[in-house]
C-alpha positions as CSV (number, residue, x, y, z in Angstrom):
1,X,0.4,-43.2,15.5
2,X,-1.3,-43.2,18.9
3,X,0.0,-39.7,19.6
4,X,-1.2,-38.5,16.2
5,X,-4.6,-40.2,16.5
6,X,-5.2,-38.7,19.9
7,X,-4.4,-35.2,18.6
8,X,-6.6,-35.6,15.6
9,X,-9.4,-37.0,17.7
10,X,-9.5,-33.9,19.9
11,X,-9.8,-31.6,16.8
12,X,-12.4,-33.8,15.2
13,X,-14.6,-34.0,18.3
14,X,-14.5,-30.2,18.6
15,X,-15.4,-29.8,14.9
16,X,-18.2,-32.4,15.2
17,X,-19.8,-30.4,18.0
18,X,-19.6,-27.2,16.0
19,X,-21.0,-28.7,12.8
20,X,-23.9,-30.4,14.6
21,X,-24.7,-27.3,16.5
22,X,-24.8,-25.1,13.4
23,X,-26.5,-27.5,11.0
24,X,-29.1,-28.7,13.5
25,X,-30.1,-25.1,14.2
26,X,-30.7,-24.6,10.5
27,X,-32.6,-27.9,10.1
28,X,-34.8,-27.0,13.1
29,X,-35.5,-23.6,11.6
30,X,-36.6,-24.9,8.2
31,X,-38.7,-27.7,9.9
32,X,-40.5,-24.9,11.9
33,X,-40.9,-22.9,8.7
34,X,-42.4,-25.9,6.9
35,X,-45.0,-26.4,9.7
36,X,-45.8,-22.7,9.7
37,X,-46.2,-22.4,6.0
38,X,-48.1,-25.7,5.7
39,X,-50.6,-24.3,8.3
40,X,-51.0,-21.1,6.3
41,X,-51.5,-22.9,3.0
42,X,-54.3,-25.1,4.6
43,X,-56.1,-21.8,5.5
44,X,-55.7,-20.5,1.9
45,X,-52.7,-18.2,2.4
46,X,-50.0,-18.8,-0.2
47,X,-46.7,-16.9,0.3
48,X,-43.7,-16.5,-1.9
49,X,-42.0,-19.5,-0.2
50,X,-44.0,-22.7,-0.3
51,X,-44.1,-25.3,2.5
52,X,-42.6,-27.9,0.2
53,X,-39.6,-25.7,-0.5
54,X,-38.9,-25.3,3.2
55,X,-39.2,-29.1,3.8
56,X,-36.8,-29.7,0.9
57,X,-34.2,-27.3,2.4
58,X,-34.5,-29.1,5.8
59,X,-33.9,-32.5,4.2
60,X,-30.9,-31.2,2.1
61,X,-29.4,-30.0,5.4
62,X,-30.0,-33.4,6.9
63,X,-28.0,-35.0,4.0
64,X,-25.3,-32.3,4.4
65,X,-25.0,-33.1,8.1
66,X,-24.7,-36.8,7.5
67,X,-22.1,-36.4,4.8
68,X,-20.0,-34.0,7.0
69,X,-20.2,-36.3,10.0
70,X,-19.1,-39.3,7.9
71,X,-16.1,-37.3,6.6
72,X,-15.1,-36.4,10.1
73,X,-15.3,-40.1,11.1
74,X,-13.1,-41.1,8.2
75,X,-10.5,-38.5,9.1
76,X,-9.8,-40.4,12.3
77,X,-9.2,-43.7,10.5
78,X,-5.4,-43.4,10.2
79,X,-3.2,-45.8,8.2
80,X,0.6,-45.8,8.5
81,X,2.3,-45.8,5.1
82,X,6.0,-46.5,4.4
83,X,8.2,-43.5,4.5
84,X,9.3,-42.0,1.1
85,X,12.9,-40.7,0.9
86,X,12.9,-37.7,-1.3
87,X,16.5,-36.6,-0.8
88,X,19.6,-37.3,1.1
89,X,22.8,-35.4,2.1
90,X,26.3,-36.5,3.0
91,X,27.7,-34.1,5.6
92,X,31.5,-34.2,6.0
93,X,33.4,-32.0,8.5
94,X,35.6,-29.6,6.6
95,X,38.7,-30.7,8.7
96,X,38.4,-34.2,7.2
97,X,38.8,-32.7,3.7
98,X,41.7,-30.5,4.5
99,X,45.1,-32.0,3.7
100,X,46.9,-29.9,6.2
101,X,47.1,-26.7,8.2
102,X,48.5,-24.8,5.3
103,X,45.0,-24.6,3.8
104,X,43.3,-23.5,7.0
105,X,43.6,-19.7,6.3
106,X,42.3,-19.7,2.7
107,X,39.3,-21.9,3.8
108,X,38.5,-19.7,6.7
109,X,38.7,-16.7,4.4
110,X,36.5,-18.3,1.8
111,X,33.8,-18.9,4.4
112,X,33.8,-15.2,5.5
113,X,31.3,-14.0,3.0
114,X,31.0,-10.6,4.5
115,X,34.7,-9.9,4.2
116,X,34.7,-11.0,0.6
117,X,31.7,-8.8,-0.3
118,X,33.3,-5.9,1.6
119,X,36.5,-6.2,-0.4
120,X,34.6,-6.4,-3.6
121,X,32.6,-3.3,-3.0
122,X,35.7,-1.3,-1.9
123,X,37.5,-2.4,-5.1
124,X,34.7,-1.1,-7.2
125,X,34.4,2.2,-5.3
126,X,38.1,2.7,-5.8
127,X,37.9,1.9,-9.5
128,X,35.0,4.3,-10.1
129,X,36.9,7.1,-8.5
130,X,39.9,6.3,-10.7
131,X,37.6,6.6,-13.7
132,X,36.7,10.1,-12.6
133,X,33.2,9.2,-11.4
134,X,31.7,9.9,-8.0
135,X,30.4,6.6,-6.5
136,X,27.9,6.2,-3.7
137,X,27.4,2.9,-2.0
138,X,23.7,2.0,-1.5
139,X,22.3,0.5,1.7
140,X,22.7,-3.2,2.2
141,X,20.2,-5.3,0.2
142,X,19.2,-2.3,-1.9
143,X,17.0,-3.8,-4.6
144,X,18.6,-3.8,-8.1
145,X,22.1,-2.5,-7.5
146,X,24.9,-1.9,-5.0
147,X,26.6,1.3,-6.2
148,X,25.3,4.5,-7.8
149,X,28.1,6.4,-9.7
150,X,27.9,9.8,-11.3
151,X,30.2,10.8,-14.2
152,X,31.4,14.5,-14.6
153,X,28.4,15.2,-16.9
154,X,26.0,14.1,-14.1
155,X,25.0,10.9,-15.8
156,X,24.2,8.0,-13.4
157,X,25.7,4.6,-13.7
158,X,24.2,1.6,-11.7
159,X,26.6,-1.1,-10.6
160,X,25.8,-4.5,-9.2
161,X,28.8,-6.0,-7.4
162,X,29.5,-9.7,-7.2
163,X,32.6,-10.7,-5.2
164,X,33.8,-14.3,-5.1
165,X,36.9,-16.0,-3.7
166,X,39.3,-17.4,-6.2
167,X,38.1,-20.8,-7.3
168,X,34.4,-20.2,-7.0
169,X,32.3,-21.6,-9.8
170,X,29.0,-19.8,-9.4
171,X,27.3,-16.7,-8.2
172,X,23.6,-15.8,-7.5
173,X,21.7,-13.0,-9.1
174,X,18.1,-12.2,-8.0
175,X,15.2,-11.6,-10.4
176,X,15.0,-8.0,-9.1
177,X,18.6,-7.4,-10.1
178,X,18.1,-8.9,-13.5
179,X,15.0,-6.9,-14.2
180,X,16.6,-3.6,-13.1
181,X,19.7,-4.2,-15.2
182,X,17.5,-4.8,-18.3
183,X,15.7,-1.5,-17.8
184,X,18.9,0.5,-17.6
185,X,20.8,-0.5,-20.8
186,X,24.3,0.8,-21.0
187,X,24.0,2.6,-17.7
188,X,24.3,-0.7,-15.9
189,X,27.4,-2.6,-15.1
190,X,27.9,-6.0,-13.5
191,X,31.2,-5.7,-11.5
192,X,32.9,-9.1,-11.0
193,X,35.6,-9.0,-8.3
194,X,37.9,-12.1,-7.9
195,X,39.0,-11.8,-4.3
196,X,42.4,-13.3,-3.6
197,X,43.2,-15.0,-0.2
198,X,46.7,-13.5,-0.6
199,X,45.5,-9.9,-0.1
200,X,43.6,-7.1,-1.8
201,X,46.5,-6.1,-4.0
202,X,46.0,-9.4,-5.9
203,X,42.2,-8.9,-6.3
204,X,41.0,-8.7,-9.9
205,X,38.1,-6.8,-11.3
206,X,36.1,-6.9,-14.6
207,X,32.9,-5.1,-15.7
208,X,30.3,-6.9,-17.8
209,X,28.0,-4.8,-20.0
210,X,24.5,-6.0,-21.0
211,X,25.1,-8.8,-18.5
212,X,21.6,-10.3,-18.4
213,X,20.0,-9.7,-21.8
214,X,19.9,-13.5,-22.3
215,X,17.7,-14.1,-19.2
216,X,13.9,-13.9,-19.3
217,X,12.7,-13.0,-15.8
218,X,10.0,-15.2,-14.4
219,X,7.4,-14.3,-11.8
220,X,7.9,-17.7,-10.2
221,X,11.7,-17.5,-10.0
222,X,13.4,-15.4,-7.2
223,X,17.0,-16.0,-8.2
224,X,19.4,-17.5,-10.7
225,X,22.6,-19.5,-10.0
226,X,25.0,-18.5,-12.8
227,X,28.4,-19.8,-13.9
228,X,31.1,-17.4,-12.8
229,X,33.5,-18.1,-15.7
230,X,30.9,-17.5,-18.3
231,X,30.4,-13.9,-17.1
232,X,34.1,-13.4,-16.3
233,X,35.1,-14.3,-19.9
234,X,32.5,-11.8,-21.2
235,X,33.8,-9.0,-19.0
236,X,36.5,-6.5,-19.6
237,X,38.4,-3.5,-18.1
238,X,36.2,-1.1,-16.1
239,X,34.6,1.7,-18.1
């Protein structure tokens, strides 16, 4: 509290000097204007601005200065309140959860997100070529989709790839990806790749058409955490 009070006091003192300097300058200006206009009015010269109006502005600024200085004084009166716990987390080392060394390799593989994603993209590229299409991988973090694939007629298909290690429950889809998919209709595919720790030959792949028609994108939502199995069950052979 002492440290916080000292830091706040420095800021308040600096602000108090600036406030007084600015408002006192304005008060003095309108007091001078009041005296000048009052002298003119005594001599019979009446201008657009009356002396009373200038005096009223000066007194309003007096009140404003007093109010601002009181607020600054109050901001230095600190009270320590009890802490409010809004969340908690239990952090357990992964080795404590591992029953033995036999699970070490799959766990390490599951944590290697880049390897899983790379395997998933390669699986989709190979599948697209097998379907007779010409796929082109987009730059990393391309908004909306991962692969652009051309069929023999020159028609473009857009593919969003989601790769997960076997046993995963959810995957994340961004609002940009959902919105793009909804604008492309049957030209869009959500490619789900179930990556096996036992090797790429055991990887499994499904395409989901009209994957996100049930989602209403929101301007305040950046991403959605979706159930993997719900989409996997809706998917089918690549086409």
